[in-house]
N, C-alpha and C positions, 0 to 999 in steps of 0.2 A: 488538443492544444499542447504545445511543448513548453514547459517552464524551466528556466534555470533561475537561481537566485541572483544572477547577474542582470537579468532583464525580465520585465513584465510588461505586457501591453494592456493598456486601459484607455478608453476614449480616444483611440487613435494616437496615443502618445507613447513613446519609448521611454521608460523610466528606469533609472539605475539606482536601486536602494544603496544608501551610502555605506551600509555595513558589508556589502557583498564584495567578494574577491573576484577577479576577472580570469584567473588562470585555473585550468583543469577542473572546472565544475562539471558535475554530472547533470544530466537533464532528467526530468520526471514528467512524463506525459500525463495529463489530467483531463477529465471531462467535467463539465458543469452539472451540478445537481440543483435544480430549481424547485419551483412550487413550494416556497416556504410556508409553514403553518399547516401542512397537510396532516390529516388524521392518521393515527397509527393503525397497525394491523393486530387484531386480537389473536393471540396464540395461548396454548395451555400454560406457558411459563410467564405470560405477561403481555403487554402491549408494546409493539416495537415499530420503529420506522417513522415516527412523528418527529419532524425537525423544523425548528422555527426560523432557520436562516438558510441562505444560499451558501454553497460551498463547492469546492472542486475535490474530486477524489482520483487517485491513481487509476489510469486506464488499465494498467497491468500491475501484477505483483512486483515488489522490489526484486531486482535480478542480482545474480552473482556479480556482474560487471559493476553495478551500483554499490553493492555492499563491499566489494573488494576495494573500491576507491575510498570508501569510508575507513576501512581497516588500514590502508596505507597512510591515510591522514592522521589516524588517532590511535593506532595499536602497535606502535614500534616496540613497546614493551608489554602491552596488553594487560595491565593490572586489573581491568574490569572484565576480563575473559569475554571479550567480544567475538572471539574466534574459538572454534572447537575443532579438534583434530579429525572428527568424523567428516568435516567438510572435505578433507583430503582423502581419507581412507575408504569412505563409502562411495560407490559409483554414483549415487544420487546427489552427493555433495559436489560443489563446484569450485572450491577455492583451496589452493595450497599455500603453505607458509614456508619461507626460507629464512636462514640467518639465525641469530641469537637474540635473546631479550635485550632490548635497547636499540636493535637495528633490524627487527623483523621486517620483511617485505612480503607482499601477498600477490599472487597471480591467479588468474582464472584458468581452470582446466580447459583443454581443447573442446570446443563445441558446447561449452556450458555458460557462456556469457549471458545469453538471453533466456536461460532457465531461471526459475525462481530460486532465490536464496532460501536455504533451509538450515536446520540445526540452529535456529535462533530462538531465544527466549523473549519474554515480554519486555524485560529491561533492555535487551539489545535493540528492540524495535523503538522504544521511546528514546533511547540514546541516539539512535540514527535520526529520529525526528528532531531532537534538539540540535544535532549537527546541521541538519538542513535549515532549521529556524535561524541558526546563528551564522549562516552564510557559507557553510562547508569549510574547506581548508582546515585552519586551526580552530574552528568554531568549537565551543564547549559542548560536552555531552551531558553535563550534570545540571545545567540551568537553561532556561529559555522557555520552550513550550511546557516543560515539566521541570520541577525542582526535585533532584535526587540528592539525598544527604548521606554523608559518611565516606564517600570516595571509595566504596567497596562494591564488588559485584552485586551483593544484596544490599540495597540502600537501607539505612536505619529507619527511614520513613516509608518503607515499601508498601504498606497497606493503606497509606493515606495519599499516595501520589495521584494527582489529578491534573487536568489541563489548566494551565495558567491563563488569566485574561491576556488578550493580545497575542496568543499563539498564532504563528503564521503557517508552519508545517507541523503536523501532529498525526498521531495514530487515530484513525476514525473512531468515534464513539460507536457503541453497538447500534444505536438508532441511525447514525450516518451511514454505517456499513450496510445495514439492513435496507434502508431506503434505496441506496445506490444499486443494490442487488435485485430487489423484488418489486419495487414500486412502479406502477404505470396506471395513470388515471383511466377509469373505464371510459370516460368521454373521449379519450385519445386512443381507443382501441385496446385498452387493458382489460384485466379481469373485472368481474362485476363488483368486487370489494376493493378495487384499486391496487391489489397486490397479486403477483403471480406466486405459484408454489416454488418455482425454480428460477435461478438467476440468469436464465437464458430466454426470458420473456415467454414462458409457457407454464402450463400446469401438468405437462407430461414429462416423466423422467427422461433426462437426456440420453441420447445414444452414447454408448461407451466408445471413447476414442481408441484408435490404434495409432501406432507411430512408426516412422521409418528409423533407420539405423542412427540417425542424428538427433532423434528426439523431437522431430516435427510431426505434428498430428497429420496423418496421411488420409484421413477421411473427413476433412472439414466440410461444413455445411450447416444445415438447420439443426439447432438443438444438440450439439455435440459437447461432451465434457470428458476430462481425464479422471477416471475413478476406477476403483475395483481392479487394479492391476491391468487395466485394458491397454495401456501403452506398453507394448512388449518390452521385456527385459533385453537390454543390450549392454555391451561392455562400456560404452561411453556414458550412457545416461541413466541407467536404471529405469525408473518409471516416470521421471519428471519430463515435462514437455515444454517446448519453446512457448513463452508467453504469447498469447494471442493467436496461436496457430490453429485453433479451432475455427477461426474465420469470423467475419463480421455478422454472419447469420446466427451466431451463437452468443451474442453479447446480451447484456441487460438492456432495458429500455434506454438507459442513459449512456450506453456504449462502453461499459466495462467488460473486460475479458477475464475469464477464469475465476469469477467469484464462486463458481461451482466447480470443485475439483482442482487438480494439480497440487496445491498445498493448502492445508488449513491456515486461516489467517487470524492473527491476534487483533482484538479490538480493545478499547480503553476500559471496558466495563469491569468493575469489581463485583463479580457475581455473588460470591459468598466468601468473605475475607478468609485467607489471602488469595483466593482463586480469581483469575482473570478470564475474560471471555474469548472464545474462538468460534468462528463460523466458516461454513463453506465446503466442508468435505475435503477429500484429498485423493491422491493417486492410489493409495492402498486401502481406502475405505469403501464400503458399499455405497449404493446410491442414496440411501436414506439421509446421510448428513448434508447432502446438497440442498435439501428442502428447507423452506422457511421455518418449519416448526421444529428444527433440530438445532440445539444449542449446547455448546461445550463449556465447561468451566475447568480450568487447568492451573496447576501451580505455576507461578510466574517465572520460576527458575528453570522450568523444564525446557529442554531442547529436543525432545523426543524423536528418535528414529527417522529423521529426514522428512517428516511430514509437516513441520511447523514453519510458516513463513508469515508475510504481512504485506500490506500496501499502505501508503500514506495518503493524507488529505491536506488541503490547504484552503486558506481564505486570503483575500487581498489584505495587505498591510494598510491600516488606516492612513499612514503617512503617504503611501503610494496613491491612495484614492484622492487625498488632498492635492498632491502634486499633479495628478492627472487632471483634476478639476481646474487647477491653476493653468496648466498647459492648454486646456480647452478654452479657457477665458482669454488667454494670450492669443491663441489662434483666431478666435472670434474678433478680438480687438484689432488684430492686424488686418483681417479681412475687411472690417468696417473702414479702416484707414485707407485701404486700397480703393474702396468703393466711393469714398468721399472726395 
């Protein structure tokens, strides 16, 4: 399902949230994650994957196209350091910046629009989430799904930042990320404990991806992932690959792509203050970090070497659900009038 903040479909009704702008909005493809109240998966570091609510999570990692739109909207002077020059200078980076502070503009490198954004830290990811939550455009980066205090790259409340009630778009929690990646009930053809070892719906280490000159995986099929430098180096892309190009036979049970490999992905968890959680492995890591029992904890300011990216998640706005319900009642009333 494709979402923009300009329109959401519920109960057959087209709803326009009043805070949304209608111009130049990015779209974020999401898939639903159901079975609320599922049991968690026991791992050496704890129990993960139990989620009490339904939600939707990004089908793909956030791309350079999407992040460049964010930069053009919010980083004309970039006091929050949402951009790093490595995005331009490293072949694996996908965004170049032009102009001077106050009038910076951002453009995506050739053939890099559908590659995952990288060189992003945890604060970049939650600020992007706030921007989505607030309707994109001029939407605030410091309030909304999360409250960031101080107006500086490192917020003054950095170690206590957590999701606010009513968040619409957000960075997935570790449990939300884990469930989307590894969960599949045994009754529906999943593993006996309801969780796979890998986010390609299998307990077998994925086949290493290779890639063409444009960074598209050229061996798509069953259980393929981009890791361990398998996507051959080339002048355009380095080792990042087009999101989703491993193909539909390499998704999780819920239909997410690249939760194993391509880039490591930030999640909300404060693992050991101030360190935040990451999962999923990446193009330059071995196969071990793709597995469910592998967990990273990383300093939230780190933009490390082109391997750090993220995906977002969402839930329906309460106001949208109310409007959808009212729309459904109106349609039912009109139908009854026509029948009478």
